[in-house]
mmCIF file as Biopython writes it, N, C-alpha, C and O atoms, coordinates in Angstrom:
data_model
#
loop_
_atom_site.group_PDB
_atom_site.id
_atom_site.type_symbol
_atom_site.label_atom_id
_atom_site.label_alt_id
_atom_site.label_comp_id
_atom_site.label_asym_id
_atom_site.label_entity_id
_atom_site.label_seq_id
_atom_site.pdbx_PDB_ins_code
_atom_site.Cartn_x
_atom_site.Cartn_y
_atom_site.Cartn_z
_atom_site.occupancy
_atom_site.B_iso_or_equiv
_atom_site.auth_seq_id
_atom_site.auth_asym_id
_atom_site.pdbx_PDB_model_num
ATOM 1   N N  . MET A ? 1  ? -105.755 -126.634 -30.096 1.0 0.0 1  A 1 
ATOM 2   C CA . MET A ? 1  ? -106.927 -125.853 -30.426 1.0 0.0 1  A 1 
ATOM 3   C C  . MET A ? 1  ? -107.559 -125.398 -29.151 1.0 0.0 1  A 1 
ATOM 4   O O  . MET A ? 1  ? -107.532 -126.090 -28.133 1.0 0.0 1  A 1 
ATOM 5   N N  . THR A ? 2  ? -108.146 -124.189 -29.221 1.0 0.0 2  A 1 
ATOM 6   C CA . THR A ? 2  ? -108.851 -123.643 -28.034 1.0 0.0 2  A 1 
ATOM 7   C C  . THR A ? 2  ? -110.290 -124.198 -28.003 1.0 0.0 2  A 1 
ATOM 8   O O  . THR A ? 2  ? -110.832 -124.658 -29.008 1.0 0.0 2  A 1 
ATOM 9   N N  . PRO A ? 3  ? -110.856 -124.131 -26.836 1.0 0.0 3  A 1 
ATOM 10  C CA . PRO A ? 3  ? -112.300 -124.612 -26.743 1.0 0.0 3  A 1 
ATOM 11  C C  . PRO A ? 3  ? -113.202 -123.809 -27.700 1.0 0.0 3  A 1 
ATOM 12  O O  . PRO A ? 3  ? -114.170 -124.331 -28.253 1.0 0.0 3  A 1 
ATOM 13  N N  . ALA A ? 4  ? -112.855 -122.536 -27.874 1.0 0.0 4  A 1 
ATOM 14  C CA . ALA A ? 4  ? -113.770 -121.709 -28.832 1.0 0.0 4  A 1 
ATOM 15  C C  . ALA A ? 4  ? -113.613 -122.186 -30.277 1.0 0.0 4  A 1 
ATOM 16  O O  . ALA A ? 4  ? -114.573 -122.172 -31.048 1.0 0.0 4  A 1 
ATOM 17  N N  . GLN A ? 5  ? -112.359 -122.622 -30.651 1.0 0.0 5  A 1 
ATOM 18  C CA . GLN A ? 5  ? -112.193 -123.030 -32.021 1.0 0.0 5  A 1 
ATOM 19  C C  . GLN A ? 5  ? -112.822 -124.357 -32.155 1.0 0.0 5  A 1 
ATOM 20  O O  . GLN A ? 5  ? -113.398 -124.611 -33.213 1.0 0.0 5  A 1 
ATOM 21  N N  . LEU A ? 6  ? -112.782 -125.277 -31.168 1.0 0.0 6  A 1 
ATOM 22  C CA . LEU A ? 6  ? -113.483 -126.524 -31.315 1.0 0.0 6  A 1 
ATOM 23  C C  . LEU A ? 6  ? -115.011 -126.324 -31.468 1.0 0.0 6  A 1 
ATOM 24  O O  . LEU A ? 6  ? -115.632 -126.962 -32.318 1.0 0.0 6  A 1 
ATOM 25  N N  . LYS A ? 7  ? -115.594 -125.468 -30.673 1.0 0.0 7  A 1 
ATOM 26  C CA . LYS A ? 7  ? -116.978 -125.226 -30.725 1.0 0.0 7  A 1 
ATOM 27  C C  . LYS A ? 7  ? -117.413 -124.675 -32.069 1.0 0.0 7  A 1 
ATOM 28  O O  . LYS A ? 7  ? -118.496 -124.993 -32.560 1.0 0.0 7  A 1 
ATOM 29  N N  . THR A ? 8  ? -116.557 -123.842 -32.667 1.0 0.0 8  A 1 
ATOM 30  C CA . THR A ? 8  ? -116.815 -123.280 -34.003 1.0 0.0 8  A 1 
ATOM 31  C C  . THR A ? 8  ? -116.733 -124.396 -35.046 1.0 0.0 8  A 1 
ATOM 32  O O  . THR A ? 8  ? -117.567 -124.461 -35.948 1.0 0.0 8  A 1 
ATOM 33  N N  . ILE A ? 9  ? -115.778 -125.233 -34.933 1.0 0.0 9  A 1 
ATOM 34  C CA . ILE A ? 9  ? -115.681 -126.331 -35.938 1.0 0.0 9  A 1 
ATOM 35  C C  . ILE A ? 9  ? -116.912 -127.298 -35.788 1.0 0.0 9  A 1 
ATOM 36  O O  . ILE A ? 9  ? -117.476 -127.736 -36.791 1.0 0.0 9  A 1 
ATOM 37  N N  . TRP A ? 10 ? -117.318 -127.623 -34.516 1.0 0.0 10 A 1 
ATOM 38  C CA . TRP A ? 10 ? -118.419 -128.468 -34.376 1.0 0.0 10 A 1 
ATOM 39  C C  . TRP A ? 10 ? -119.680 -127.830 -34.949 1.0 0.0 10 A 1 
ATOM 40  O O  . TRP A ? 10 ? -120.467 -128.506 -35.612 1.0 0.0 10 A 1 
ATOM 41  N N  . ARG A ? 11 ? -119.889 -126.497 -34.696 1.0 0.0 11 A 1 
ATOM 42  C CA . ARG A ? 11 ? -121.035 -125.863 -35.100 1.0 0.0 11 A 1 
ATOM 43  C C  . ARG A ? 11 ? -121.067 -125.792 -36.669 1.0 0.0 11 A 1 
ATOM 44  O O  . ARG A ? 11 ? -122.114 -126.031 -37.271 1.0 0.0 11 A 1 
ATOM 45  N N  . LEU A ? 12 ? -119.983 -125.484 -37.279 1.0 0.0 12 A 1 
ATOM 46  C CA . LEU A ? 12 ? -119.896 -125.477 -38.798 1.0 0.0 12 A 1 
ATOM 47  C C  . LEU A ? 12 ? -120.213 -126.833 -39.381 1.0 0.0 12 A 1 
ATOM 48  O O  . LEU A ? 12 ? -120.950 -126.951 -40.360 1.0 0.0 12 A 1 
ATOM 49  N N  . ALA A ? 13 ? -119.625 -127.887 -38.747 1.0 0.0 13 A 1 
ATOM 50  C CA . ALA A ? 13 ? -119.868 -129.220 -39.334 1.0 0.0 13 A 1 
ATOM 51  C C  . ALA A ? 13 ? -121.323 -129.608 -39.305 1.0 0.0 13 A 1 
ATOM 52  O O  . ALA A ? 13 ? -121.793 -130.361 -40.158 1.0 0.0 13 A 1 
ATOM 53  N N  . GLU A ? 14 ? -122.060 -129.080 -38.295 1.0 0.0 14 A 1 
ATOM 54  C CA . GLU A ? 14 ? -123.496 -129.479 -38.248 1.0 0.0 14 A 1 
ATOM 55  C C  . GLU A ? 14 ? -124.332 -128.706 -39.229 1.0 0.0 14 A 1 
ATOM 56  O O  . GLU A ? 14 ? -125.449 -129.141 -39.508 1.0 0.0 14 A 1 
ATOM 57  N N  . ARG A ? 15 ? -123.869 -127.548 -39.799 1.0 0.0 15 A 1 
ATOM 58  C CA . ARG A ? 15 ? -124.595 -126.750 -40.747 1.0 0.0 15 A 1 
ATOM 59  C C  . ARG A ? 15 ? -124.168 -127.150 -42.108 1.0 0.0 15 A 1 
ATOM 60  O O  . ARG A ? 15 ? -123.072 -127.662 -42.337 1.0 0.0 15 A 1 
ATOM 61  N N  . SER A ? 16 ? -125.118 -126.886 -43.052 1.0 0.0 16 A 1 
ATOM 62  C CA . SER A ? 16 ? -124.851 -127.179 -44.417 1.0 0.0 16 A 1 
ATOM 63  C C  . SER A ? 16 ? -123.825 -126.118 -45.010 1.0 0.0 16 A 1 
ATOM 64  O O  . SER A ? 16 ? -123.898 -124.932 -44.689 1.0 0.0 16 A 1 
ATOM 65  N N  . PRO A ? 17 ? -122.933 -126.569 -45.831 1.0 0.0 17 A 1 
ATOM 66  C CA . PRO A ? 17 ? -122.011 -125.719 -46.462 1.0 0.0 17 A 1 
ATOM 67  C C  . PRO A ? 17 ? -122.772 -124.550 -47.256 1.0 0.0 17 A 1 
ATOM 68  O O  . PRO A ? 17 ? -122.241 -123.451 -47.413 1.0 0.0 17 A 1 
ATOM 69  N N  . GLN A ? 18 ? -123.957 -124.835 -47.710 1.0 0.0 18 A 1 
ATOM 70  C CA . GLN A ? 18 ? -124.774 -123.843 -48.459 1.0 0.0 18 A 1 
ATOM 71  C C  . GLN A ? 18 ? -125.129 -122.689 -47.593 1.0 0.0 18 A 1 
ATOM 72  O O  . GLN A ? 18 ? -125.375 -121.591 -48.094 1.0 0.0 18 A 1 
ATOM 73  N N  . ALA A ? 19 ? -125.167 -122.905 -46.262 1.0 0.0 19 A 1 
ATOM 74  C CA . ALA A ? 19 ? -125.459 -121.819 -45.307 1.0 0.0 19 A 1 
ATOM 75  C C  . ALA A ? 19 ? -124.283 -120.863 -45.237 1.0 0.0 19 A 1 
ATOM 76  O O  . ALA A ? 19 ? -124.423 -119.709 -44.831 1.0 0.0 19 A 1 
ATOM 77  N N  . GLN A ? 20 ? -123.144 -121.352 -45.631 1.0 0.0 20 A 1 
ATOM 78  C CA . GLN A ? 20 ? -121.869 -120.480 -45.721 1.0 0.0 20 A 1 
ATOM 79  C C  . GLN A ? 20 ? -121.691 -119.937 -47.125 1.0 0.0 20 A 1 
ATOM 80  O O  . GLN A ? 20 ? -120.666 -119.314 -47.403 1.0 0.0 20 A 1 
ATOM 81  N N  . GLY A ? 21 ? -122.665 -120.151 -48.041 1.0 0.0 21 A 1 
ATOM 82  C CA . GLY A ? 21 ? -122.634 -119.624 -49.328 1.0 0.0 21 A 1 
ATOM 83  C C  . GLY A ? 21 ? -121.742 -120.489 -50.296 1.0 0.0 21 A 1 
ATOM 84  O O  . GLY A ? 21 ? -121.309 -120.017 -51.347 1.0 0.0 21 A 1 
ATOM 85  N N  . LEU A ? 22 ? -121.513 -121.666 -49.925 1.0 0.0 22 A 1 
ATOM 86  C CA . LEU A ? 22 ? -120.746 -122.624 -50.722 1.0 0.0 22 A 1 
ATOM 87  C C  . LEU A ? 22 ? -121.672 -123.481 -51.634 1.0 0.0 22 A 1 
ATOM 88  O O  . LEU A ? 22 ? -122.816 -123.762 -51.275 1.0 0.0 22 A 1 
ATOM 89  N N  . PRO A ? 23 ? -121.159 -123.883 -52.803 1.0 0.0 23 A 1 
ATOM 90  C CA . PRO A ? 23 ? -122.038 -124.524 -53.840 1.0 0.0 23 A 1 
ATOM 91  C C  . PRO A ? 23 ? -122.212 -126.033 -53.689 1.0 0.0 23 A 1 
ATOM 92  O O  . PRO A ? 23 ? -122.621 -126.702 -54.638 1.0 0.0 23 A 1 
ATOM 93  N N  . PHE A ? 24 ? -121.901 -126.589 -52.487 1.0 0.0 24 A 1 
ATOM 94  C CA . PHE A ? 24 ? -122.161 -128.065 -52.301 1.0 0.0 24 A 1 
ATOM 95  C C  . PHE A ? 24 ? -123.002 -128.277 -51.119 1.0 0.0 24 A 1 
ATOM 96  O O  . PHE A ? 24 ? -123.146 -127.409 -50.259 1.0 0.0 24 A 1 
ATOM 97  N N  . ALA A ? 25 ? -123.594 -129.505 -51.072 1.0 0.0 25 A 1 
ATOM 98  C CA . ALA A ? 25 ? -124.615 -129.746 -50.038 1.0 0.0 25 A 1 
ATOM 99  C C  . ALA A ? 25 ? -124.029 -130.397 -48.845 1.0 0.0 25 A 1 
ATOM 100 O O  . ALA A ? 25 ? -124.633 -130.298 -47.777 1.0 0.0 25 A 1 
ATOM 101 N N  . ARG A ? 26 ? -122.917 -131.052 -48.913 1.0 0.0 26 A 1 
ATOM 102 C CA . ARG A ? 26 ? -122.356 -131.755 -47.714 1.0 0.0 26 A 1 
ATOM 103 C C  . ARG A ? 26 ? -120.889 -131.439 -47.587 1.0 0.0 26 A 1 
ATOM 104 O O  . ARG A ? 26 ? -120.197 -131.215 -48.580 1.0 0.0 26 A 1 
ATOM 105 N N  . TRP A ? 27 ? -120.405 -131.423 -46.320 1.0 0.0 27 A 1 
ATOM 106 C CA . TRP A ? 27 ? -119.073 -131.335 -46.071 1.0 0.0 27 A 1 
ATOM 107 C C  . TRP A ? 27 ? -118.316 -132.573 -46.270 1.0 0.0 27 A 1 
ATOM 108 O O  . TRP A ? 27 ? -118.816 -133.626 -45.873 1.0 0.0 27 A 1 
ATOM 109 N N  . SER A ? 28 ? -117.172 -132.571 -46.836 1.0 0.0 28 A 1 
ATOM 110 C CA . SER A ? 28 ? -116.194 -133.656 -46.745 1.0 0.0 28 A 1 
ATOM 111 C C  . SER A ? 28 ? -115.108 -133.140 -45.822 1.0 0.0 28 A 1 
ATOM 112 O O  . SER A ? 28 ? -115.009 -131.946 -45.539 1.0 0.0 28 A 1 
ATOM 113 N N  . LEU A ? 29 ? -114.313 -134.065 -45.371 1.0 0.0 29 A 1 
ATOM 114 C CA . LEU A ? 29 ? -113.197 -133.634 -44.500 1.0 0.0 29 A 1 
ATOM 115 C C  . LEU A ? 29 ? -112.340 -132.660 -45.184 1.0 0.0 29 A 1 
ATOM 116 O O  . LEU A ? 29 ? -111.918 -131.685 -44.563 1.0 0.0 29 A 1 
ATOM 117 N N  . ALA A ? 30 ? -112.049 -132.857 -46.442 1.0 0.0 30 A 1 
ATOM 118 C CA . ALA A ? 30 ? -111.119 -132.014 -47.228 1.0 0.0 30 A 1 
ATOM 119 C C  . ALA A ? 30 ? -111.733 -130.619 -47.373 1.0 0.0 30 A 1 
ATOM 120 O O  . ALA A ? 30 ? -111.069 -129.598 -47.193 1.0 0.0 30 A 1 
ATOM 121 N N  . LYS A ? 31 ? -113.037 -130.617 -47.708 1.0 0.0 31 A 1 
ATOM 122 C CA . LYS A ? 31 ? -113.696 -129.270 -47.928 1.0 0.0 31 A 1 
ATOM 123 C C  . LYS A ? 31 ? -113.897 -128.469 -46.618 1.0 0.0 31 A 1 
ATOM 124 O O  . LYS A ? 31 ? -113.876 -127.238 -46.642 1.0 0.0 31 A 1 
ATOM 125 N N  . LEU A ? 32 ? -114.083 -129.135 -45.531 1.0 0.0 32 A 1 
ATOM 126 C CA . LEU A ? 32 ? -114.229 -128.464 -44.295 1.0 0.0 32 A 1 
ATOM 127 C C  . LEU A ? 32 ? -112.891 -127.986 -43.840 1.0 0.0 32 A 1 
ATOM 128 O O  . LEU A ? 32 ? -112.774 -126.867 -43.342 1.0 0.0 32 A 1 
ATOM 129 N N  . ARG A ? 33 ? -111.851 -128.815 -43.997 1.0 0.0 33 A 1 
ATOM 130 C CA . ARG A ? 33 ? -110.452 -128.436 -43.654 1.0 0.0 33 A 1 
ATOM 131 C C  . ARG A ? 33 ? -110.149 -127.111 -44.454 1.0 0.0 33 A 1 
ATOM 132 O O  . ARG A ? 33 ? -109.769 -126.088 -43.884 1.0 0.0 33 A 1 
ATOM 133 N N  . ALA A ? 34 ? -110.333 -127.197 -45.742 1.0 0.0 34 A 1 
ATOM 134 C CA . ALA A ? 34 ? -109.924 -126.078 -46.679 1.0 0.0 34 A 1 
ATOM 135 C C  . ALA A ? 34 ? -110.749 -124.801 -46.231 1.0 0.0 34 A 1 
ATOM 136 O O  . ALA A ? 34 ? -110.217 -123.693 -46.281 1.0 0.0 34 A 1 
ATOM 137 N N  . PHE A ? 35 ? -112.000 -124.958 -45.811 1.0 0.0 35 A 1 
ATOM 138 C CA . PHE A ? 35 ? -112.767 -123.772 -45.360 1.0 0.0 35 A 1 
ATOM 139 C C  . PHE A ? 35 ? -112.227 -123.236 -44.101 1.0 0.0 35 A 1 
ATOM 140 O O  . PHE A ? 35 ? -112.072 -122.022 -43.971 1.0 0.0 35 A 1 
ATOM 141 N N  . LEU A ? 36 ? -111.926 -124.081 -43.149 1.0 0.0 36 A 1 
ATOM 142 C CA . LEU A ? 36 ? -111.386 -123.663 -41.839 1.0 0.0 36 A 1 
ATOM 143 C C  . LEU A ? 36 ? -110.070 -122.853 -42.032 1.0 0.0 36 A 1 
ATOM 144 O O  . LEU A ? 36 ? -109.854 -121.840 -41.366 1.0 0.0 36 A 1 
ATOM 145 N N  . ILE A ? 37 ? -109.226 -123.311 -42.933 1.0 0.0 37 A 1 
ATOM 146 C CA . ILE A ? 37 ? -107.939 -122.652 -43.152 1.0 0.0 37 A 1 
ATOM 147 C C  . ILE A ? 37 ? -108.150 -121.389 -43.942 1.0 0.0 37 A 1 
ATOM 148 O O  . ILE A ? 37 ? -107.486 -120.391 -43.661 1.0 0.0 37 A 1 
ATOM 149 N N  . ARG A ? 38 ? -109.026 -121.373 -44.905 1.0 0.0 38 A 1 
ATOM 150 C CA . ARG A ? 38 ? -109.327 -120.177 -45.782 1.0 0.0 38 A 1 
ATOM 151 C C  . ARG A ? 38 ? -109.967 -119.077 -44.859 1.0 0.0 38 A 1 
ATOM 152 O O  . ARG A ? 38 ? -109.693 -117.889 -45.028 1.0 0.0 38 A 1 
ATOM 153 N N  . GLN A ? 39 ? -110.784 -119.485 -43.927 1.0 0.0 39 A 1 
ATOM 154 C CA . GLN A ? 39 ? -111.457 -118.526 -43.079 1.0 0.0 39 A 1 
ATOM 155 C C  . GLN A ? 39 ? -110.592 -118.101 -41.795 1.0 0.0 39 A 1 
ATOM 156 O O  . GLN A ? 39 ? -110.981 -117.265 -40.979 1.0 0.0 39 A 1 
ATOM 157 N N  . ARG A ? 40 ? -109.448 -118.740 -41.728 1.0 0.0 40 A 1 
ATOM 158 C CA . ARG A ? 40 ? -108.501 -118.482 -40.688 1.0 0.0 40 A 1 
ATOM 159 C C  . ARG A ? 40 ? -109.039 -118.880 -39.320 1.0 0.0 40 A 1 
ATOM 160 O O  . ARG A ? 40 ? -108.726 -118.260 -38.304 1.0 0.0 40 A 1 
ATOM 161 N N  . LEU A ? 41 ? -109.856 -119.932 -39.320 1.0 0.0 41 A 1 
ATOM 162 C CA . LEU A ? 41 ? -110.366 -120.488 -38.105 1.0 0.0 41 A 1 
ATOM 163 C C  . LEU A ? 41 ? -109.363 -121.466 -37.552 1.0 0.0 41 A 1 
ATOM 164 O O  . LEU A ? 41 ? -109.402 -121.777 -36.361 1.0 0.0 41 A 1 
ATOM 165 N N  . ALA A ? 42 ? -108.476 -121.955 -38.368 1.0 0.0 42 A 1 
ATOM 166 C CA . ALA A ? 42 ? -107.346 -122.842 -37.940 1.0 0.0 42 A 1 
ATOM 167 C C  . ALA A ? 42 ? -106.226 -122.589 -38.897 1.0 0.0 42 A 1 
ATOM 168 O O  . ALA A ? 42 ? -106.405 -122.516 -40.112 1.0 0.0 42 A 1 
ATOM 169 N N  . LYS A ? 43 ? -105.026 -122.454 -38.291 1.0 0.0 43 A 1 
ATOM 170 C CA . LYS A ? 43 ? -103.745 -122.175 -39.113 1.0 0.0 43 A 1 
ATOM 171 C C  . LYS A ? 43 ? -103.532 -123.415 -39.956 1.0 0.0 43 A 1 
ATOM 172 O O  . LYS A ? 43 ? -103.297 -123.291 -41.158 1.0 0.0 43 A 1 
ATOM 173 N N  . ALA A ? 44 ? -103.603 -124.587 -39.389 1.0 0.0 44 A 1 
ATOM 174 C CA . ALA A ? 44 ? -103.407 -125.829 -40.127 1.0 0.0 44 A 1 
ATOM 175 C C  . ALA A ? 44 ? -104.074 -126.929 -39.302 1.0 0.0 44 A 1 
ATOM 176 O O  . ALA A ? 44 ? -104.105 -126.898 -38.072 1.0 0.0 44 A 1 
ATOM 177 N N  . ILE A ? 45 ? -104.608 -127.911 -40.050 1.0 0.0 45 A 1 
ATOM 178 C CA . ILE A ? 45 ? -105.270 -129.015 -39.418 1.0 0.0 45 A 1 
ATOM 179 C C  . ILE A ? 45 ? -105.254 -130.174 -40.497 1.0 0.0 45 A 1 
ATOM 180 O O  . ILE A ? 45 ? -105.599 -129.968 -41.660 1.0 0.0 45 A 1 
ATOM 181 N N  . SER A ? 46 ? -104.876 -131.275 -40.080 1.0 0.0 46 A 1 
ATOM 182 C CA . SER A ? 46 ? -104.907 -132.412 -41.103 1.0 0.0 46 A 1 
ATOM 183 C C  . SER A ? 46 ? -106.342 -133.019 -41.088 1.0 0.0 46 A 1 
ATOM 184 O O  . SER A ? 46 ? -107.124 -132.837 -40.155 1.0 0.0 46 A 1 
ATOM 185 N N  . ARG A ? 47 ? -106.621 -133.748 -42.187 1.0 0.0 47 A 1 
ATOM 186 C CA . ARG A ? 47 ? -107.971 -134.331 -42.201 1.0 0.0 47 A 1 
ATOM 187 C C  . ARG A ? 47 ? -108.151 -135.284 -41.091 1.0 0.0 47 A 1 
ATOM 188 O O  . ARG A ? 47 ? -109.210 -135.334 -40.465 1.0 0.0 47 A 1 
ATOM 189 N N  . GLU A ? 48 ? -107.122 -136.057 -40.825 1.0 0.0 48 A 1 
ATOM 190 C CA . GLU A ? 48 ? -107.309 -137.040 -39.729 1.0 0.0 48 A 1 
ATOM 191 C C  . GLU A ? 48 ? -107.496 -136.419 -38.383 1.0 0.0 48 A 1 
ATOM 192 O O  . GLU A ? 48 ? -108.303 -136.929 -37.605 1.0 0.0 48 A 1 
ATOM 193 N N  . HIS A ? 49 ? -106.848 -135.414 -38.065 1.0 0.0 49 A 1 
ATOM 194 C CA . HIS A ? 49 ? -107.104 -134.557 -36.778 1.0 0.0 49 A 1 
ATOM 195 C C  . HIS A ? 49 ? -108.486 -133.991 -36.723 1.0 0.0 49 A 1 
ATOM 196 O O  . HIS A ? 49 ? -109.175 -133.975 -35.703 1.0 0.0 49 A 1 
ATOM 197 N N  . LEU A ? 50 ? -108.861 -133.502 -37.954 1.0 0.0 50 A 1 
ATOM 198 C CA . LEU A ? 50 ? -110.200 -132.910 -38.049 1.0 0.0 50 A 1 
ATOM 199 C C  . LEU A ? 50 ? -111.302 -134.072 -37.818 1.0 0.0 50 A 1 
ATOM 200 O O  . LEU A ? 50 ? -112.301 -133.854 -37.133 1.0 0.0 50 A 1 
ATOM 201 N N  . ARG A ? 51 ? -111.080 -135.199 -38.375 1.0 0.0 51 A 1 
ATOM 202 C CA . ARG A ? 51 ? -111.987 -136.323 -38.184 1.0 0.0 51 A 1 
ATOM 203 C C  . ARG A ? 51 ? -112.058 -136.643 -36.713 1.0 0.0 51 A 1 
ATOM 204 O O  . ARG A ? 51 ? -113.154 -136.869 -36.200 1.0 0.0 51 A 1 
ATOM 205 N N  . ARG A ? 52 ? -110.936 -136.673 -36.005 1.0 0.0 52 A 1 
ATOM 206 C CA . ARG A ? 52 ? -110.959 -136.932 -34.512 1.0 0.0 52 A 1 
ATOM 207 C C  . ARG A ? 52 ? -111.715 -135.886 -33.772 1.0 0.0 52 A 1 
ATOM 208 O O  . ARG A ? 52 ? -112.518 -136.197 -32.892 1.0 0.0 52 A 1 
ATOM 209 N N  . VAL A ? 53 ? -111.469 -134.615 -34.119 1.0 0.0 53 A 1 
ATOM 210 C CA . VAL A ? 53 ? -112.093 -133.429 -33.448 1.0 0.0 53 A 1 
ATOM 211 C C  . VAL A ? 53 ? -113.637 -133.588 -33.632 1.0 0.0 53 A 1 
ATOM 212 O O  . VAL A ? 53 ? -114.403 -133.469 -32.675 1.0 0.0 53 A 1 
ATOM 213 N N  . LEU A ? 54 ? -114.063 -133.861 -34.903 1.0 0.0 54 A 1 
ATOM 214 C CA . LEU A ? 54 ? -115.449 -133.999 -35.150 1.0 0.0 54 A 1 
ATOM 215 C C  . LEU A ? 54 ? -116.086 -135.213 -34.341 1.0 0.0 54 A 1 
ATOM 216 O O  . LEU A ? 54 ? -117.173 -135.093 -33.776 1.0 0.0 54 A 1 
ATOM 217 N N  . LYS A ? 55 ? -115.387 -136.319 -34.321 1.0 0.0 55 A 1 
ATOM 218 C CA . LYS A ? 55 ? -115.858 -137.449 -33.651 1.0 0.0 55 A 1 
ATOM 219 C C  . LYS A ? 55 ? -115.955 -137.239 -32.113 1.0 0.0 55 A 1 
ATOM 220 O O  . LYS A ? 55 ? -116.892 -137.717 -31.474 1.0 0.0 55 A 1 
ATOM 221 N N  . LYS A ? 56 ? -114.991 -136.535 -31.552 1.0 0.0 56 A 1 
ATOM 222 C CA . LYS A ? 56 ? -114.986 -136.193 -30.088 1.0 0.0 56 A 1 
ATOM 223 C C  . LYS A ? 56 ? -116.107 -135.231 -29.764 1.0 0.0 56 A 1 
ATOM 224 O O  . LYS A ? 56 ? -116.653 -135.257 -28.662 1.0 0.0 56 A 1 
ATOM 225 N N  . GLY A ? 57 ? -116.471 -134.342 -30.759 1.0 0.0 57 A 1 
ATOM 226 C CA . GLY A ? 57 ? -117.584 -133.416 -30.534 1.0 0.0 57 A 1 
ATOM 227 C C  . GLY A ? 57 ? -118.983 -134.050 -30.662 1.0 0.0 57 A 1 
ATOM 228 O O  . GLY A ? 57 ? -119.975 -133.415 -30.305 1.0 0.0 57 A 1 
ATOM 229 N N  . GLY A ? 58 ? -119.070 -135.256 -31.153 1.0 0.0 58 A 1 
ATOM 230 C CA . GLY A ? 58 ? -120.352 -135.923 -31.314 1.0 0.0 58 A 1 
ATOM 231 C C  . GLY A ? 58 ? -121.014 -135.438 -32.581 1.0 0.0 58 A 1 
ATOM 232 O O  . GLY A ? 58 ? -122.231 -135.543 -32.733 1.0 0.0 58 A 1 
ATOM 233 N N  . SER A ? 59 ? -120.221 -134.908 -33.489 1.0 0.0 59 A 1 
ATOM 234 C CA . SER A ? 59 ? -120.757 -134.428 -34.727 1.0 0.0 59 A 1 
ATOM 235 C C  . SER A ? 59 ? -121.427 -135.523 -35.518 1.0 0.0 59 A 1 
ATOM 236 O O  . SER A ? 59 ? -120.952 -136.659 -35.497 1.0 0.0 59 A 1 
ATOM 237 N N  . VAL A ? 60 ? -122.491 -135.239 -36.205 1.0 0.0 60 A 1 
ATOM 238 C CA . VAL A ? 60 ? -123.144 -136.256 -37.055 1.0 0.0 60 A 1 
ATOM 239 C C  . VAL A ? 60 ? -122.960 -135.874 -38.475 1.0 0.0 60 A 1 
ATOM 240 O O  . VAL A ? 60 ? -123.728 -136.364 -39.303 1.0 0.0 60 A 1 
ATOM 241 N N  . CYS A ? 61 ? -122.009 -135.036 -38.859 1.0 0.0 61 A 1 
ATOM 242 C CA . CYS A ? 61 ? -121.763 -134.652 -40.211 1.0 0.0 61 A 1 
ATOM 243 C C  . CYS A ? 61 ? -121.425 -135.846 -41.098 1.0 0.0 61 A 1 
ATOM 244 O O  . CYS A ? 61 ? -120.931 -136.856 -40.598 1.0 0.0 61 A 1 
ATOM 245 N N  . ALA A ? 62 ? -121.667 -135.757 -42.344 1.0 0.0 62 A 1 
ATOM 246 C CA . ALA A ? 62 ? -121.471 -136.858 -43.269 1.0 0.0 62 A 1 
ATOM 247 C C  . ALA A ? 62 ? -120.049 -137.202 -43.387 1.0 0.0 62 A 1 
ATOM 248 O O  . ALA A ? 62 ? -119.744 -138.383 -43.547 1.0 0.0 62 A 1 
ATOM 249 N N  . ALA A ? 63 ? -119.121 -136.264 -43.321 1.0 0.0 63 A 1 
ATOM 250 C CA . ALA A ? 63 ? -117.653 -136.496 -43.419 1.0 0.0 63 A 1 
ATOM 251 C C  . ALA A ? 63 ? -117.211 -137.353 -42.261 1.0 0.0 63 A 1 
ATOM 252 O O  . ALA A ? 63 ? -116.440 -138.300 -42.419 1.0 0.0 63 A 1 
ATOM 253 N N  . CYS A ? 64 ? -117.716 -137.003 -41.085 1.0 0.0 64 A 1 
ATOM 254 C CA . CYS A ? 64 ? -117.248 -137.706 -39.854 1.0 0.0 64 A 1 
ATOM 255 C C  . CYS A ? 64 ? -117.741 -139.149 -39.881 1.0 0.0 64 A 1 
ATOM 256 O O  . CYS A ? 64 ? -117.005 -140.084 -39.568 1.0 0.0 64 A 1 
ATOM 257 N N  . ALA A ? 65 ? -119.011 -139.304 -40.266 1.0 0.0 65 A 1 
ATOM 258 C CA . ALA A ? 65 ? -119.705 -140.628 -40.186 1.0 0.0 65 A 1 
ATOM 259 C C  . ALA A ? 65 ? -119.083 -141.495 -41.327 1.0 0.0 65 A 1 
ATOM 260 O O  . ALA A ? 65 ? -118.933 -142.704 -41.150 1.0 0.0 65 A 1 
ATOM 261 N N  . ALA A ? 66 ? -118.753 -140.949 -42.384 1.0 0.0 66 A 1 
ATOM 262 C CA . ALA A ? 66 ? -118.243 -141.823 -43.558 1.0 0.0 66 A 1 
ATOM 263 C C  . ALA A ? 66 ? -116.792 -142.254 -43.232 1.0 0.0 66 A 1 
ATOM 264 O O  . ALA A ? 66 ? -116.378 -143.307 -43.716 1.0 0.0 66 A 1 
ATOM 265 N N  . ASN A ? 67 ? -116.034 -141.534 -42.475 1.0 0.0 67 A 1 
ATOM 266 C CA . ASN A ? 67 ? -114.652 -141.906 -42.275 1.0 0.0 67 A 1 
ATOM 267 C C  . ASN A ? 67 ? -114.425 -142.512 -40.894 1.0 0.0 67 A 1 
ATOM 268 O O  . ASN A ? 67 ? -113.264 -142.683 -40.524 1.0 0.0 67 A 1 
ATOM 269 N N  . SER A ? 68 ? -115.400 -142.837 -40.137 1.0 0.0 68 A 1 
ATOM 270 C CA . SER A ? 68 ? -115.217 -143.374 -38.841 1.0 0.0 68 A 1 
ATOM 271 C C  . SER A ? 68 ? -114.821 -144.846 -38.899 1.0 0.0 68 A 1 
ATOM 272 O O  . SER A ? 68 ? -114.622 -145.474 -37.859 1.0 0.0 68 A 1 
#
């Protein structure tokens, strides 16, 4: 992943999914992963790799904290 992709993922994880027009209040790893792929921000990414990316970025998102 490029540094720009990582920054985008970290920024999205910090924001509410509702800010993206989605009908839920918190990201899960599965929902964030699906959003990234649907928006073509990542071709493919596993939930485990996404968890590591979020942890490395210092994200405080609920999905990252719950699966650490």
